[in-house]
C-alpha positions as CSV (number, residue, x, y, z in Angstrom):
1,M,107.4,67.0,243.0
2,K,109.9,68.4,240.6
3,M,111.1,66.2,237.7
4,N,114.6,66.3,236.1
5,K,114.6,66.6,232.1
6,N,117.3,65.2,229.7
7,R,118.2,68.1,227.4
8,K,121.1,66.3,225.6
9,G,119.2,64.4,222.8
10,F,118.0,60.8,222.0
11,T,119.0,58.0,224.1
12,L,120.8,55.1,222.5
13,V,117.6,53.0,222.5
14,E,115.7,55.8,220.9
15,L,118.4,56.3,218.2
16,I,118.4,52.6,217.3
17,V,114.6,52.7,217.0
18,V,114.8,55.7,214.7
19,V,117.5,54.2,212.4
20,T,115.5,51.0,212.2
21,I,112.4,52.8,211.2
22,F,114.3,54.8,208.5
23,G,115.9,51.5,207.2
24,V,112.5,49.9,206.8
25,I,111.2,53.0,205.0
26,L,114.3,53.2,202.6
27,G,114.0,49.5,201.8
28,A,110.4,50.0,200.8
29,I,111.3,52.9,198.6
30,L,114.1,51.0,196.9
31,N,111.8,48.1,196.2
32,M,109.4,50.5,194.6
33,I,112.2,52.1,192.4
34,K,113.8,48.9,191.1
35,P,110.9,47.8,188.8
36,A,110.8,51.3,187.4
37,N,114.5,51.2,186.8
38,N,114.2,47.8,185.0
39,V,111.4,49.2,182.8
40,Y,113.7,52.1,181.8
41,H,116.6,49.9,180.9
42,D,114.3,47.6,179.0
43,A,112.8,50.5,177.0
44,D,116.2,51.8,176.3
45,A,117.4,48.5,175.0
46,T,114.3,48.2,172.8
47,M,114.9,51.6,171.3
48,E,118.6,51.0,170.8
49,S,118.0,47.6,169.1
50,N,115.4,49.1,166.9
51,I,117.8,51.7,165.7
52,I,120.5,49.1,165.0
53,G,118.2,46.7,163.3
54,S,116.6,49.4,161.1
55,G,120.1,50.7,160.2
56,L,121.2,47.3,159.0
57,I,118.1,46.8,156.8
58,D,118.6,50.3,155.4
59,Y,122.2,49.3,154.6
60,L,121.0,46.3,152.6
61,D,118.5,48.5,150.8
62,D,121.1,51.1,149.9
63,E,123.5,48.4,148.6
64,L,121.1,46.3,146.6
65,R,118.2,48.4,145.4
66,Y,120.1,49.7,142.4
67,S,122.4,46.7,141.8
68,T,122.5,45.3,138.3
69,N,122.9,41.6,138.9
70,V,122.1,39.5,142.0
71,L,122.9,36.0,143.0
72,V,121.9,34.7,146.5
73,L,123.4,31.5,147.9
74,K,121.7,30.8,151.2
75,D,123.1,28.5,154.0
76,Y,126.2,27.8,151.9
77,I,128.9,25.7,153.6
78,G,132.3,27.2,153.2
79,V,133.3,29.9,150.7
80,P,132.3,30.0,147.0
81,D,135.2,29.7,144.5
82,V,135.2,33.1,142.7
83,S,137.6,34.0,139.9
84,N,139.7,37.2,139.9
85,S,137.3,38.5,137.3
86,G,134.3,38.0,139.6
87,T,132.7,35.0,138.0
88,I,131.4,31.8,139.7
89,G,131.4,28.5,138.0
90,A,130.7,28.5,134.3
91,S,128.0,31.2,134.2
92,G,130.3,33.9,132.9
93,V,128.3,36.6,134.9
94,T,130.6,39.1,136.6
95,Y,130.0,40.5,140.1
96,S,131.8,43.4,141.7
97,N,130.7,43.0,145.4
98,C,129.5,40.3,147.8
99,I,127.5,40.7,151.0
100,V,128.2,37.9,153.5
101,I,125.7,37.3,156.3
102,D,127.7,35.8,159.2
103,N,125.6,34.5,162.1
104,N,128.4,32.2,163.4
105,N,131.4,34.3,164.4
106,L,132.2,37.1,166.7
107,R,131.9,40.4,165.0
108,G,135.0,41.6,163.1
109,Y,136.3,38.0,162.8
110,S,136.8,38.3,159.1
111,L,138.8,41.6,159.2
112,K,142.5,41.4,158.4
113,N,143.1,43.6,161.5
114,Y,141.2,41.4,163.9
115,S,143.1,41.4,167.2
116,G,143.1,37.6,167.5
117,N,141.8,38.1,171.1
118,D,138.2,36.8,171.6
119,T,137.8,38.6,175.0
120,D,139.2,42.1,174.5
121,T,135.8,43.7,174.3
122,A,132.5,43.4,176.2
123,A,130.7,42.1,173.1
124,K,133.3,39.4,172.6
125,R,133.2,38.4,176.2
126,M,129.4,38.1,176.1
127,G,129.7,36.0,172.9
128,A,127.7,38.5,170.7
129,K,127.6,37.2,167.1
130,G,125.9,38.0,163.9
131,C,126.7,40.8,161.4
132,I,126.7,41.8,157.8
133,L,130.0,41.8,155.9
134,N,130.7,43.5,152.6
135,V,133.5,42.2,150.4
136,G,134.7,44.5,147.7
137,K,137.0,44.1,144.6
138,V,135.3,40.8,143.7
139,N,135.7,41.5,140.0
140,T,139.5,42.1,140.4
141,E,140.6,39.9,143.3
142,G,137.8,37.3,143.7
143,L,136.2,36.7,147.1
144,N,139.0,37.7,149.5
145,F,138.1,38.5,153.2
146,N,141.1,40.8,153.3
147,N,138.8,43.1,151.3
148,S,135.9,42.8,153.8
149,A,134.3,45.3,156.1
150,V,131.6,45.1,158.7
151,A,128.5,46.9,157.6
152,R,128.1,50.1,159.7
153,G,131.2,49.2,161.7
154,V,131.7,46.7,164.6
155,D,130.7,49.1,167.3
156,F,127.3,49.8,165.6
157,Y,126.0,46.4,166.8
158,D,126.7,47.2,170.5
159,N,126.4,44.0,172.7
160,Y,123.4,42.4,170.9
161,K,123.4,39.1,169.1
162,F,121.8,39.1,165.6
163,D,120.2,36.4,163.6
164,I,120.0,37.6,159.9
165,G,118.4,35.9,156.9
166,A,117.9,36.7,153.2
167,S,116.1,35.2,150.3
168,I,114.6,36.2,146.9
169,S,111.0,36.2,145.9
170,K,109.2,37.2,142.7
171,I,105.6,38.4,142.6
172,E,104.0,39.6,139.3
173,E,107.4,39.8,137.6
174,M,108.9,42.0,140.4
175,Y,111.9,40.7,142.3
176,T,112.6,41.6,145.9
177,L,115.3,40.7,148.4
178,D,113.4,39.5,151.5
179,V,115.3,40.2,154.7
180,S,114.6,38.9,158.3
181,L,116.4,40.3,161.3
182,T,116.2,39.5,165.0
183,A,118.2,41.1,167.8
184,Y,118.7,39.4,171.1
185,Q,119.6,41.2,174.4
186,P,122.3,39.7,176.6
187,T,121.1,38.3,179.9
188,Y,123.5,37.4,182.7
189,E,122.5,34.1,184.3
190,N,124.4,31.6,186.4
191,G,127.7,33.3,185.8
192,S,127.4,33.7,182.0
193,Y,125.6,35.6,179.3
194,T,122.8,34.1,177.3
195,F,120.8,35.6,174.3
196,T,117.3,34.4,174.6
197,K,115.5,37.7,175.1
198,T,114.2,39.1,171.7
199,K,114.4,42.9,171.6
200,Y,113.8,43.5,167.9
201,K,112.3,41.5,165.1
202,K,111.5,42.7,161.6
203,D,110.9,41.3,158.1
204,A,111.5,43.7,155.2
205,A,111.5,43.5,151.4
206,V,114.1,45.4,149.3
207,N,112.8,46.3,145.8
208,L,115.5,45.5,143.2
209,T,114.7,48.5,141.2
210,N,117.3,48.3,138.5
211,I,116.5,44.7,137.8
212,N,112.7,45.3,137.7
213,I,112.8,48.3,135.3
214,D,113.0,46.2,132.1
215,E,112.7,42.4,131.9
216,G,114.5,42.5,128.5
217,D,117.7,44.2,129.6
218,S,120.9,42.6,131.0
219,Y,120.1,43.2,134.7
220,N,118.8,40.0,136.3
221,V,118.4,38.0,139.4
222,N,120.7,35.3,138.1
223,D,119.8,32.7,140.7
224,Y,118.6,32.0,144.2
225,K,119.7,28.8,145.8
226,D,118.9,27.5,149.3
227,F,121.6,25.1,150.1
228,S,119.9,23.8,153.2
229,V,117.1,22.4,150.9
230,A,118.9,21.7,147.6
231,P,122.7,22.1,147.7
232,D,124.4,22.5,144.3
233,Y,128.2,22.7,144.7
234,V,128.6,21.7,141.1
235,T,127.1,24.9,139.7
236,Y,128.6,26.9,142.5
237,P,131.8,25.2,143.5
238,R,133.6,25.8,146.8
239,A,137.0,27.2,147.3
240,T,139.3,24.5,148.8
241,T,142.0,26.9,150.2
242,A,142.1,30.4,151.4
243,P,143.9,33.1,149.4
244,A,147.5,33.9,150.4
245,G,147.8,36.3,153.2
246,C,144.6,35.3,155.0
247,T,144.5,35.4,158.8
248,A,143.8,32.3,161.0
249,Q,140.3,33.6,161.6
250,Q,139.6,34.1,157.9
251,E,140.8,30.6,157.1
252,K,138.0,29.2,159.4
253,Y,135.4,30.5,156.9
254,Y,136.7,27.8,154.4
255,S,135.9,24.9,156.8
256,L,133.5,22.4,155.3
257,D,132.0,21.6,158.7
258,A,128.2,21.3,158.3
259,S,127.6,24.1,160.8
260,N,129.9,26.5,159.0
261,T,127.1,28.1,156.9
262,Y,126.8,31.6,155.5
263,T,124.5,33.4,153.1
264,Y,126.3,35.1,150.2
265,I,124.7,37.8,148.2
266,F,126.7,38.6,145.0
267,Y,125.8,41.7,143.1
268,D,127.2,44.2,140.6
269,K,127.5,47.9,141.2
270,T,129.7,48.6,138.2
271,T,128.4,51.6,136.2
272,V,127.8,50.9,132.5
273,S,130.0,53.2,130.4
274,S,128.0,55.6,128.2
275,S,130.4,54.6,125.4
276,K,129.8,50.8,125.8
277,T,128.3,49.0,122.8
278,Y,126.6,45.7,122.4
279,S,126.2,43.3,119.5
280,V,122.7,43.0,118.2
281,K,122.3,40.1,115.8
282,F,119.4,39.2,113.6
283,I,119.0,35.6,112.4
284,Y,116.5,33.3,110.8
285,S,114.6,31.2,113.3
286,A,115.5,27.6,114.0
287,S,112.2,26.6,112.6
288,D,112.4,28.6,109.4
289,P,110.5,27.0,106.5
290,D,113.7,27.0,104.5
291,S,115.9,24.5,106.2
292,T,119.1,26.0,104.6
293,L,118.4,29.3,106.3
294,R,117.7,28.1,109.9
295,G,120.0,29.9,112.3
296,K,121.7,31.8,109.5
297,Q,122.7,35.4,110.3
298,I,120.8,38.1,108.5
299,D,122.5,41.2,109.9
300,T,124.5,42.4,112.9
301,K,124.8,45.8,114.4
302,S,126.9,47.4,117.1
303,V,124.5,49.4,119.3
304,K,125.4,51.9,122.1
305,A,124.3,50.8,125.5
306,G,120.9,52.1,126.6
307,T,119.7,52.7,123.0
308,V,116.0,52.1,122.3
309,Y,116.5,50.2,119.0
310,K,113.8,50.5,116.3
311,A,115.4,49.4,113.1
312,P,115.4,45.6,112.5
313,P,116.1,44.4,109.0
314,S,113.3,44.5,106.5
315,M,112.2,41.0,105.6
316,T,110.7,39.9,102.3
317,P,107.2,38.4,102.5
318,R,106.8,34.7,101.6
319,T,103.9,33.2,99.8
320,G,101.9,31.0,102.2
321,Y,103.2,32.8,105.3
322,G,102.0,35.8,107.3
323,T,103.9,38.9,108.2
324,P,107.3,38.0,109.7
325,Y,108.0,39.1,113.2
326,W,111.0,39.0,115.6
327,V,111.5,37.2,118.9
328,D,114.3,37.5,121.5
329,S,116.3,34.7,123.0
330,K,113.5,33.9,125.5
331,N,111.0,33.6,122.6
332,N,109.3,36.8,123.6
333,V,108.0,38.9,120.7
334,A,110.2,42.0,120.2
335,D,108.2,45.2,119.6
336,F,110.5,47.3,117.5
337,T,107.7,49.8,116.9
338,T,108.0,51.2,120.4
339,G,111.7,50.1,120.5
340,V,113.8,47.5,122.4
341,T,116.3,48.8,125.0
342,I,119.7,47.4,124.3
343,N,121.7,46.7,127.6
344,K,123.4,43.5,126.6
345,D,124.4,41.4,123.6
346,M,121.1,40.4,122.0
347,V,120.0,37.9,119.3
348,F,116.6,38.3,117.5
349,S,115.1,35.5,115.4
350,C,112.8,36.1,112.4
351,V,109.7,34.0,112.5
352,Y,107.5,33.4,109.4
353,P,104.0,32.4,110.7
354,P,102.3,29.9,108.4
355,V,98.8,30.7,107.1
356,A,96.2,28.4,105.7
357,P,97.4,26.8,102.4
358,K,96.2,28.3,99.2
359,T,95.3,26.6,96.0
360,Q,98.0,26.8,93.4
361,F,97.4,27.3,89.6
362,T,99.7,26.8,86.7
363,V,100.8,29.8,84.6
364,T,102.2,29.3,81.1
365,F,104.8,31.6,79.4
366,E,105.3,31.2,75.7
367,N,108.3,31.8,73.4
368,I,108.0,34.3,70.5
369,D,107.1,31.4,68.1
370,G,104.2,30.3,70.4
371,S,106.0,27.3,71.9
372,T,106.1,26.9,75.7
373,F,109.0,28.7,77.3
374,T,108.2,27.6,80.9
375,T,105.4,27.1,83.4
376,T,105.2,28.1,87.0
377,S,102.9,27.5,90.0
378,V,101.2,30.6,91.6
379,Y,99.0,30.7,94.7
380,D,95.3,31.7,94.2
381,G,95.0,35.5,94.1
382,D,98.8,36.1,93.7
383,F,100.7,37.5,90.7
384,A,103.1,35.6,88.5
385,N,106.8,36.5,88.7
386,D,109.0,37.4,85.7
387,P,110.6,34.1,84.5
388,G,113.3,35.8,82.4
389,I,113.6,36.2,78.6
390,P,112.3,33.7,76.1
391,T,114.7,31.1,74.7
392,D,114.1,32.0,71.0
393,M,115.0,35.7,71.4
394,D,118.1,37.0,69.5
395,T,119.8,39.0,72.3
396,I,122.2,40.6,69.8
397,K,119.5,41.9,67.5
398,Q,116.5,42.2,69.8
399,D,115.6,43.8,73.2
400,F,113.2,42.1,75.6
401,V,110.5,44.6,76.6
402,K,108.0,42.8,78.9
403,W,105.6,39.9,79.4
404,V,101.9,40.6,78.6
405,Y,98.7,38.7,79.1
406,K,97.9,36.8,75.9
407,S,94.2,37.4,76.2
408,D,94.6,41.1,76.7
409,T,98.1,42.5,75.7
410,S,97.4,45.8,77.4
411,K,97.9,44.0,80.8
412,G,101.3,42.9,82.3
413,L,102.3,40.5,85.1
414,T,101.2,42.9,87.9
415,D,97.8,43.4,86.3
416,V,96.6,39.8,86.2
417,S,95.6,38.1,89.5
418,I,95.9,34.3,89.1
419,T,92.6,32.6,89.8
420,D,92.8,29.5,87.5
421,S,95.2,27.7,85.2
422,S,94.2,29.3,82.0
423,V,96.5,32.3,82.1
424,V,99.1,32.5,79.4
425,F,101.7,35.3,79.0
426,V,103.6,36.1,75.8
427,P,106.8,38.1,75.3
428,V,107.1,41.6,73.7
429,V,110.4,42.1,72.0
430,Q,111.8,45.0,69.9
431,N,114.3,44.7,67.1
432,K,117.5,46.7,67.5
433,H,118.7,49.0,64.8
434,K,121.6,47.9,62.5
435,V,124.5,50.3,62.6
436,E,127.3,50.0,60.0
437,F,130.6,51.9,59.5
438,K,132.3,52.9,56.3
439,L,136.0,53.5,55.9
440,N,137.5,55.0,52.7
441,G,134.2,54.4,50.9
442,S,133.7,50.7,51.9
443,L,131.7,49.1,54.7
444,I,133.7,47.5,57.5
445,N,131.7,44.3,57.8
446,A,133.4,43.2,61.1
447,S,132.3,46.5,62.7
448,T,128.5,46.1,62.2
449,I,126.6,46.5,65.5
450,Y,123.0,46.5,66.7
451,V,121.8,49.4,68.9
452,S,118.7,49.7,71.0
453,D,116.2,52.3,70.0
454,G,117.1,55.8,71.4
455,Q,120.7,54.8,72.4
456,Y,124.0,56.0,71.1
457,A,126.4,54.0,68.9
458,N,130.1,53.5,69.6
459,Y,132.6,52.3,66.9
460,P,133.8,48.9,68.1
461,G,137.2,48.9,66.4
462,A,140.6,50.7,66.4
463,T,141.0,54.3,65.3
464,P,140.6,54.3,61.5
465,V,143.5,55.1,59.3
466,S,143.1,57.0,56.0
467,S,144.4,55.7,52.7
468,D,146.0,59.1,52.3
469,A,149.1,59.3,54.5
470,N,148.7,63.0,54.7
471,K,145.4,62.8,56.5
472,V,144.4,61.7,60.0
473,F,141.0,60.5,61.5
474,S,138.8,63.3,62.8
475,K,135.3,61.8,63.6
476,W,132.4,59.5,62.6
477,V,129.4,61.2,61.0
478,V,126.1,59.9,59.7
479,E,126.7,59.1,56.0
480,G,125.9,62.1,53.8
481,T,125.5,64.5,56.8
482,A,127.7,66.4,59.3
483,D,125.9,64.8,62.3
484,E,128.6,63.3,64.6
485,I,128.2,59.9,66.2
486,T,128.4,61.4,69.7
487,S,125.3,63.5,69.1
488,V,123.0,61.1,67.2
489,T,120.5,58.9,69.0
490,I,119.8,55.7,67.0
491,T,116.2,55.4,65.9
492,R,116.7,53.5,62.6
493,D,119.3,51.6,60.7
494,T,122.2,53.9,60.3
495,V,125.5,54.1,58.5
496,F,128.4,56.2,59.8
497,E,131.4,57.1,57.7
498,A,134.9,58.1,58.8
499,V,135.9,61.7,58.3
500,F,139.6,62.5,57.8
501,V,141.4,65.9,57.9
502,E,144.7,67.1,56.7
503,K,147.5,66.2,59.0
504,P,148.9,69.4,60.5
505,S,152.6,70.1,60.6
506,L,153.8,68.4,63.7
507,P,156.8,69.3,65.9
508,T,159.7,67.0,65.8
509,S,159.9,64.6,68.7
510,Q,162.9,64.5,70.9
511,S,165.2,61.6,70.1
512,D,164.7,60.0,73.6
513,R,160.9,60.5,73.7
514,V,157.8,59.4,72.0
515,T,155.2,62.2,71.4
516,I,151.4,61.9,71.2
517,I,149.5,64.9,70.0
518,I,145.7,65.1,70.5
519,D,143.7,67.9,68.9
520,C,140.2,68.4,70.3
521,S,137.7,70.4,68.3
522,A,135.5,73.2,69.6
523,G,132.3,71.9,71.3
524,N,134.0,68.6,72.5
525,N,132.5,67.0,75.7
526,Y,135.6,65.5,77.1
527,S,136.0,65.9,80.9
528,Y,138.6,63.2,81.7
529,M,141.8,61.9,80.2
530,Y,142.7,58.4,81.1
531,G,146.3,57.6,80.7
532,Y,148.1,54.3,81.0
533,F,151.9,54.7,81.0
534,C,153.5,51.6,82.5
535,N,157.0,52.3,83.6
536,M,157.1,55.5,81.5
537,N,157.7,59.0,82.8
538,A,155.1,61.0,80.9
539,K,154.5,64.7,80.8
540,I,151.0,66.0,79.8
541,V,150.7,69.6,78.5
542,N,147.8,71.8,77.4
543,E,149.8,73.3,74.5
544,T,147.0,75.7,73.6
545,D,147.3,77.5,77.0
546,N,150.9,76.5,77.5
547,E,149.9,74.8,80.8
548,V,151.5,71.7,82.3
549,I,148.7,69.3,83.4
550,V,151.0,66.6,84.8
551,D,154.7,66.9,85.0
552,N,155.8,63.4,85.8
553,F,153.1,60.7,85.3
554,T,153.5,56.9,85.5
555,G,151.1,54.1,86.0
556,N,147.4,54.7,85.2
557,S,144.9,57.2,86.4
558,N,142.0,59.5,85.4
559,I,143.0,63.1,84.9
560,D,140.3,65.9,85.2
561,I,140.4,68.1,82.1
562,S,136.8,69.4,82.5
563,K,137.9,73.0,82.6
564,Y,139.0,72.7,79.0
565,K,135.8,71.0,77.8
566,G,134.1,72.6,74.7
567,R,137.3,74.5,73.6
568,E,139.6,73.8,70.7
569,I,142.5,72.4,72.6
570,R,145.8,70.6,71.8
571,Y,147.2,68.1,74.3
572,V,150.8,67.0,74.0
573,I,152.1,63.9,75.8
574,T,155.8,63.1,75.8
575,A,157.2,60.0,77.5
576,T,160.3,57.9,77.8
577,I,160.4,54.2,76.8
578,P,162.7,52.3,79.1
579,Y,161.7,49.0,77.4
580,N,158.7,47.6,75.5
581,V,155.7,48.8,77.4
582,P,151.9,49.2,76.8
583,C,150.4,52.6,76.5
584,C,147.0,54.2,75.9
585,V,145.3,57.6,76.2
586,N,141.5,57.8,76.3
587,L,139.3,60.9,76.4
588,W,136.1,60.3,78.2
589,E,132.9,62.3,78.8
590,K,132.5,60.7,82.2
591,E,135.0,59.3,84.7
592,W,135.7,55.6,84.0
593,Q,133.2,55.6,81.1
594,N,134.8,55.1,77.8
595,I,133.2,57.3,75.1
596,D,136.0,57.6,72.5
597,N,139.6,56.6,72.1
598,A,142.3,59.2,71.5
599,F,145.2,56.8,71.2
600,T,144.5,53.1,71.1
601,N,146.1,50.4,73.2
602,V,149.5,49.8,71.7
603,T,152.8,48.5,72.8
604,L,155.6,51.0,72.3
605,T,159.1,49.8,71.6
606,T,162.4,51.6,71.6
607,S,162.1,52.0,67.9
608,D,159.3,54.5,68.6
609,L,161.7,56.9,70.2
610,G,161.7,60.2,68.2
611,K,158.3,59.5,66.6
612,T,155.2,61.6,66.8
613,Y,151.6,60.2,66.9
614,Y,148.7,62.4,66.0
615,V,144.9,62.0,66.7
616,K,142.1,64.5,65.8
617,M,139.1,64.3,68.1
C-alpha cells in the first residue's frame, strides 16, 4: 500500500512541542547565568569601593602627614567657634585648614552651590551619605562652609554610603592619626534602598611626620578630644550662628541636636618663612638659690627659624653648687652642645644643682698696721676672694699691690687653698713718688702731686705765666736738665721747673676778632686739637704751611692734626665774640685724652676783641 508524505514542515502540534522544549532549555541556561552575573557585579562593587576607600585614606595622608599643628575634636555637636585668625578658644594656636568628617548629610550638602534638591542624583535618591570635607582660609575667615570642598569631588564616592572615623594615638613619642573607613553597597529591598552590605572596611594610621621630627619644636598635636566621652565646650566653644551668606543646608550644621555630630580635624599647612625669627629667652629658674634672681631675665636673643642654637649665656659657678645647666619650658634638659632647633619662641631656665655642703673656714685680712681689716668665710678647698684695699692705706700717696699669705709672702690669694681657719693675708702697698713744680724759682705748693712708679706726671694747674712779660711758657723739664715732662717716667721723687722763651713778634689781631697762636716745637707728639668755641665762628689755620684746617668752626669737636705731628708748626685760631662765651684749645696725643693744654679754659669777653694770645708747646 502506498502512503502519502507531508512535505510542507512541522505540524502545529510538533511546533508547540519544539518551542516548549527550547523554552525549558533557555530557562535552565538563564538560571545558570544569573549567579555568575551576580558574582561579577559583586566583584566589581568590591573593587570599586576598594579604590574609593583607599583614595580617601590617601587624601587624609596627603593632607595631614606634613601638617605642623593638629587638633582633633571627635563627635562634636554643631560647629566650633573659630576666629578670623584661625584660633579656637583661648589657646592662641593658629590653624589654616579644617577637615570635617560628615557622616550625617547627603554629599555636597555643605557646598555653597548645592542645588537644594535632595533627589536630583541617583546617590541622593538612594540616600548615600558620608564624606570628607576640607574647609580652607580658616586663618583668614574662620570656619566658613562657603570655603568648603568635598575631598576628591562628590562623584568620586559613587553611590556608596561611608562611615568614617578619626582619632589620635601616641606610641613611643610618635603621633599618628588613626582612620577607620567602611563603605556600604546600596541594596534595593521593599521599594527602597538600604545600606547594610559592607563592601570595604579598613583601618589606617597616618604618621604625622612634621610633628614627630623634633619634640622640642613648635609643631604639636595640640589636643585630641572625644566629645562622646568627655565633652568640653568651654575650652572649645560652639558657634551660635552661621556666618552671613550661608545656605539653608550649611545652617543645619550649626544645630545643637544631639545627633548632629561631626569630627573636626584642624591643622596648619602654613609654610614657615625662612626670614621668620623667634625670641629665645634665658632666665634664672624659679627655684634659684638666690630668691632675688628667681625668674629674672639673663639674656634674650632673636634667632632665625630653624637655627640649631648652641650659644647660651655663660653662667658663673657658685660655691656649694654643681655646674649649672639649662632646661626648657617642659623642664627637659636642653643640650646646647649638640644644639637646640629653634622653631618657636622659647624660654630656657638656668638651674644650679646643689651639692653636698662643705665645711667653711674663717680667713682673716689685716691692715698695714697689723689690725684686722676684715674676715670672710671660705668653703673647704676653695680660695679666698680679694676683699678690697685696707682701710689704713693712703690712696693719694700709696698704691695697693696685692694680698699675700702672711706665713709665706711669696704666695697670693690664688696660691693658698683654705683648709682651716688659721690663714691670714696681709697687704702689700707701694709708696708713690712725690712730684713738685717750680715757677720762677719757687715751688708751687698747691701743685704737688704723687705719681705711681713708672707713670708720667701731668701739671695739675693752669699754664704758667712768666714774671717777665716778654716771655711765654714753653715746657716743663726736670730741674737742672732738659728732660721734658712728656718723656720722663717717674721712678723717684722729682721736681719739674717751668721753661719760658722769648715771646715772638706777633701779628696784630683784627679789631673784631680774638687771635690765639700756638707754636709747636719739633718732635711734638700732638695728634688731635680739641676746640671748644661756644657760639663763636672760629677759623683754624696751619700758618706754617698756609693751610686752612677748619674754615668755620663752632661748638666743640676733636680735629685730627696727626699729619703735622713731630714738625715745628704754628697754629693760628681767629674767632668772633658775639657775647661773653667760654673757650678752650687743647692739644692731645690721643683722641679724648688730655695730655697738655695749649690754651686754658677761659671766658672771653668783648674786651678781648683785637687781642692776641700766645702759647708755646
